C-alpha positions in Angstrom: 104.8 57.3 116.8 107.8 56.3 119.0 106.8 58.9 121.6 103.2 57.6 121.5 104.4 54.0 122.0 106.6 55.0 125.0 103.8 56.8 126.7 101.3 53.9 126.1 103.8 51.5 127.6 104.2 53.7 130.7 100.5 54.0 131.0 100.5 57.7 130.7 98.4 60.0 128.5 100.3 61.6 125.6 100.9 65.3 126.5 99.1 67.8 124.4 100.8 70.7 122.6 100.7 73.9 124.5 98.1 76.3 123.2 98.6 80.1 123.3 95.9 81.9 125.3 95.4 84.5 122.6 95.8 84.7 118.8 98.7 86.8 117.6 97.9 89.9 115.7 100.6 91.8 113.8 99.8 95.3 112.7 101.7 98.0 110.8 101.5 101.3 112.7 101.5 104.1 110.2 102.7 107.6 111.1 100.5 109.2 113.7 100.5 111.5 116.8 99.2 111.4 120.4 98.2 114.7 121.8 97.2 116.3 125.1 93.9 118.0 125.6 95.7 121.4 125.6 97.3 120.6 122.2 93.9 119.6 120.7 92.4 122.8 121.9 95.2 124.9 120.4 94.8 123.1 117.1 91.0 122.8 116.9 89.5 125.3 119.3 88.7 125.6 123.0 86.7 122.7 124.4 87.2 120.6 121.2 86.8 116.8 121.6 88.3 114.2 119.3 85.8 112.2 117.2 86.1 108.5 116.5 87.0 107.6 112.9 87.8 104.0 113.5 88.2 101.8 116.6 91.6 100.1 116.9 92.3 96.5 117.9 93.3 97.6 121.4 90.2 98.3 123.5 89.5 101.9 124.0 92.0 103.2 121.4 90.8 104.8 118.2 91.9 106.6 115.1 90.4 110.1 115.2 88.7 111.8 112.4 91.0 114.8 113.0 94.3 115.2 111.3 97.0 117.8 111.5 99.9 119.1 109.4 103.4 118.5 110.7 106.1 121.1 109.8 109.6 119.8 109.9 112.9 121.5 110.5 113.4 122.2 106.7 109.9 123.6 106.3 108.9 120.4 104.7 105.5 119.1 105.7 103.4 116.0 106.2 99.8 116.8 105.8 96.9 114.7 107.1 98.8 113.2 110.1 96.3 111.1 111.9 95.6 111.7 115.6 95.1 108.6 117.8 92.8 108.9 120.8 92.0 109.2 123.5 94.1 112.2 124.6 97.3 111.4 126.5 99.3 113.3 129.1 102.2 114.0 126.7 102.5 114.9 123.0 104.3 112.4 120.8 104.7 111.9 117.1 105.7 108.5 115.7 107.3 108.4 112.3 109.2 105.8 110.2 112.9 106.5 109.3 111.9 107.3 105.7 109.5 110.0 107.0 112.3 111.4 109.1 114.6 111.6 106.1 112.0 113.4 104.0 111.3 115.9 106.8 114.9 116.5 107.8 114.7 114.8 111.3 117.4 112.6 112.8 114.9 110.4 114.4 115.8 108.6 117.7 114.6 105.1 118.3 112.6 105.2 121.5 109.9 103.3 123.3 106.6 105.1 123.5 106.6 107.8 126.3 110.4 108.1 126.4 110.7 111.4 124.7 113.3 113.3 126.8 115.9 114.9 124.5 114.0 114.1 121.3 113.4 116.6 118.4 110.4 118.9 118.4 108.3 120.3 115.6 105.4 122.6 114.8 101.8 121.3 114.2 99.2 123.2 112.3 95.4 122.6 112.7 92.3 124.4 111.5 92.2 126.7 114.6 95.9 127.5 115.0 99.5 126.2 115.7 101.0 124.1 118.4 104.8 124.0 119.0 106.2 120.7 120.4 109.6 121.2 122.1 110.2 117.5 122.0 108.4 114.2 121.2 109.2 113.2 117.6 110.4 109.6 117.5 110.6 106.4 115.6 108.8 104.0 117.9 110.6 100.9 118.8 108.9 97.7 117.5 107.0 96.2 120.4 104.5 93.6 121.4 101.5 94.2 123.7 100.7 91.3 126.0 98.2 90.4 128.7 99.9 88.8 131.7 98.5 85.4 130.7 100.3 85.8 127.3 103.5 86.8 129.0 103.3 83.7 131.2 102.8 81.5 128.2 105.8 82.9 126.3 107.9 83.0 129.4 108.7 86.8 129.3 108.1 89.9 131.4 107.7 93.6 130.7 110.9 95.1 129.4 112.2 91.8 127.9 113.1 91.5 124.2 111.6 89.0 121.8 111.9 88.3 118.1 109.2 88.1 115.4 109.6 85.5 112.6 107.6 86.7 109.5 107.0 84.1 106.8 106.0 84.5 103.1 108.1 85.3 100.0 109.7 88.3 101.7 110.1 86.6 105.1 112.5 87.9 107.7 113.0 87.9 111.5 112.8 91.1 113.5 114.9 91.1 116.7 114.9 93.4 119.7 111.2 93.7 120.0 110.2 95.2 123.3 107.6 93.3 125.5 105.0 95.5 127.1 102.6 93.8 129.6 99.3 95.1 131.1 96.0 93.5 132.0 94.2 95.8 129.5 96.4 94.6 126.6 95.5 92.2 123.8 98.3 90.2 122.1 99.4 92.6 119.3 102.7 93.4 117.6 103.3 96.9 116.3 105.9 97.4 113.5 106.2 100.6 111.4 105.6 101.1 107.7 109.3 100.6 106.8 109.3 97.2 108.5 105.9 96.2 107.1 106.9 97.1 103.5 110.3 95.2 103.9 108.4 91.9 104.5 105.3 92.7 102.4 103.1 92.0 105.5 99.7 90.8 104.5 96.6 89.8 106.5 97.4 86.1 105.8 101.2 86.3 106.4 102.3 83.7 108.9 104.0 85.3 112.0 105.5 83.7 115.1 106.9 85.2 118.3 110.3 83.8 119.3 112.2 84.2 122.5 
């Protein structure tokens, strides 16, 4: 009321609250893998093409109908590991820490695509096996942003932000990597360990903090 009276006395319009250009979506990214066309052919047969099971929030990305079996260093396995498409130019498996413990991996925390020096594994599909020399990681929590979103939040690619999660199990996640591209929608990815820790639900209030 005081601010309104001051602006009226100065003859200026009351400033409106800033509005974010895009709604914030926070999704739990369950264990999955990204594969090259060569890996898909080794696992499913020559010339095989991934089929869409479900389109994801990010345009052009989908969960494939196809799954594989991951064989860990102690001959422990995870079956029905979902492939995300389309195919990429490198092979990468993203697991939660609890998955790594169960399989016998000492999982490094990496941003997607940074797989140098990471553990490898064996994948099994209906048509054969594919050995990955590296590429098994725990993906660092991150937020995808369009340049307009980055401008609104005052950040750039490579910066770190926080995510404040409300609800009865509320918490704040720090060190969340900012990724910016014109093709991105505003979306946060956390893994299943993080999602379970805060009991993330579709109606859980979430806020990006700098």
